[in-house]
N, C-alpha and C positions, 0 to 999 in steps of 0.2 A: 462439616458442610455448612459453608456461610451462604447469609438470606443478604438480599441488598434491595432497599425498596426504591421506586422509578418513579417520577411523576413527569405523565405522557399527556400533551395533547388528546384530546379522540380523534383528529386524523392520523395522528400518528400510533395509538394503542389498535385503529381498525387495522394500518397497518401491521399489526406486528400479531392480530389475531390471524390475519387470512394469510401470512405466510408461515407459522406457524403449521394453520390448518392446512394448507398445501403442501408441508414439507411431512405431515404426519406424527408429529410431534408437538410437546407442551410449548406453550410462551417459556417460561423458564426452560428449557433444554435449547432452544431456536436464538434465544437472546445469548447465551450461554457460547452455542457456536457462535453467533454472532462477533460475541467479542474475542473467543478464539482467533478466529480468523485476521479481524483488523487489528488488533493488542500482538500479536505475533511480530517474532523482527527477524522470522526468514522467508526470504524469495520464495514464492509460490513456485514450485514442480516446472509450467509451463515459461515461465520467465526465466529459468533458468539454462529450458532448451534451447532457449533466443542466441545465449552466447556463443560469439562465434560467426553467426550465420549470416552475415551482413557483409560480404566482402569488399564490398565498397564506400565501408562507414568509416568518415574522416576518422584515423587514429588521434589522441590526442598529444602523442609528440611529433607531429604533422604540423609543420607552422602554416597558418590561416592566408590566405592573401592579403596583399596589401601592408603585413604585418612591419615592424621597424625593427632590428636590433637593441638591444638594452642600453639605457646611458650609462656613461662609468655614475658607479658609487663614489658619493664623500665618502673619507674614512674619517672617524673619530678618535 
């Protein structure tokens, strides 16, 4: 297991102390949990559950009002 040194101001240190104690874990474990949570590249399950739930959500393919067709491009 590797170790890391963090330099925190007093207010931030107090927040870490309070949060770790409130969650019943060591400061080290609490910080590791937060890093896992926020450094993850996966969507949280509650966000994934929202996929397709909004029937009136505008689709990307739908052309917004007031747009015009693309102009012809100049070939090279």
